[in-house]
C-alpha positions as semicolon CSV with decimal commas, in nm:
position;residue;x (nm);y (nm);z (nm)
1;M;6,093;17,783;16,803
2;K;6,227;18,095;17,031
3;E;6,562;18,134;17,113
4;N;6,529;18,090;17,493
5;E;6,379;17,754;17,368
6;I;6,711;17,659;17,149
7;T;6,935;17,832;17,416
8;K;6,784;17,579;17,673
9;L;6,788;17,246;17,391
10;K;7,173;17,354;17,365
11;E;7,269;17,338;17,692
12;T;7,004;16,992;17,779
13;Y;7,160;16,824;17,475
14;P;7,536;16,927;17,448
15;P;7,781;16,790;17,175
16;G;7,876;16,398;17,361
17;A;7,538;16,379;17,538
18;R;7,414;15,999;17,511
19;I;7,036;16,037;17,386
20;V;6,797;15,721;17,324
21;L;6,485;15,781;17,108
22;M;6,161;15,707;17,185
23;Y;5,925;15,791;16,860
24;M;6,042;15,925;16,554
25;G;5,735;16,119;16,385
26;Y;5,704;16,227;15,986
27;D;6,007;16,014;15,806
28;P;5,967;15,797;15,541
29;H;6,273;15,570;15,714
30;P;6,212;15,618;16,075
31;I;6,476;15,478;16,322
32;D;6,373;15,276;16,567
33;S;6,242;15,373;16,926
34;N;6,499;15,270;17,181
35;T;6,805;15,298;16,950
36;R;7,086;15,559;17,095
37;G;7,295;15,769;16,990
38;T;7,549;16,042;17,065
39;V;7,455;16,420;16,979
40;D;7,666;16,588;16,766
41;H;7,523;16,941;16,787
42;V;7,189;17,132;16,802
43;D;7,142;17,418;16,499
44;D;7,030;17,683;16,514
45;M;6,679;17,587;16,419
46;G;6,654;17,364;16,748
47;T;6,716;17,063;16,557
48;V;6,893;16,770;16,803
49;H;7,158;16,623;16,490
50;C;7,240;16,283;16,629
51;N;7,532;15,969;16,554
52;F;7,282;15,679;16,606
53;D;7,461;15,331;16,704
54;N;7,328;15,198;16,438
55;G;7,481;15,380;16,200
56;R;7,243;15,669;16,077
57;R;7,313;16,039;16,108
58;L;6,964;16,247;16,133
59;G;6,817;16,536;16,249
60;M;6,544;16,504;16,573
61;V;6,256;16,777;16,541
62;P;6,140;16,828;16,948
63;G;5,808;16,821;16,933
64;E;5,790;16,613;16,652
65;D;6,038;16,293;16,785
66;L;6,066;16,207;17,151
67;F;6,410;16,141;17,316
68;R;6,571;16,192;17,632
69;K;6,886;16,197;17,768
70;L;7,010;15,829;17,898
71;T;7,025;15,854;18,300
72;K;7,331;15,793;18,508
73;S;7,218;15,450;18,604
74;E;7,224;15,396;18,189
75;L;7,554;15,559;18,143
76;E;7,750;15,391;18,355
77;F;7,549;15,033;18,206
78;E;7,716;15,144;17,914
79;Q;8,043;15,207;18,059
80;A;8,057;14,888;18,219
81;K;7,971;14,697;17,866
82;E;8,216;14,860;17,700
83;E;8,485;14,803;17,968
84;K;8,375;14,460;17,940
85;K;8,397;14,452;17,546
86;E;8,795;14,599;17,551
87;P;9,037;14,287;17,534
88;E;9,324;14,357;17,842
89;E;9,643;14,285;17,713
90;S;9,892;14,207;18,016
91;E;10,227;14,291;18,030
92;E;10,386;13,960;17,975
93;D;10,184;13,961;17,636
94;E;10,354;14,298;17,502
95;T;10,719;14,133;17,611
96;E;10,630;13,814;17,467
97;D;10,525;13,974;17,075
98;Q;10,828;14,219;17,127
99;D;11,094;13,914;17,192
100;E;10,946;13,719;16,916
101;S;11,168;13,717;16,597
102;P;11,099;13,485;16,307
103;R;11,292;13,139;16,276
104;L;11,428;12,989;15,984
105;I;11,312;12,644;15,969
106;M;11,559;12,394;15,741
């Protein structure tokens, strides 16, 4: 791969970019299609190293593996989904926890 192609990959897939794997080429234990992940880095050979949401870490080779960045709407959907997962704690709950002290029962 030419140096300018690798530079373009590094610009397109910076660390933290969210991707979706559409197809994994020649791998004895491929990651399933449509698995999402986060780019860790692009090395000097042009391999895009990714931490996948299923816990696997793997380098993807452009031209052998098929992947793309998530679209703006896909990223917004992920963000909204994550916000729903996080439990909201009210100020009353925090105060209650602080005011509670152990009680001795006889």
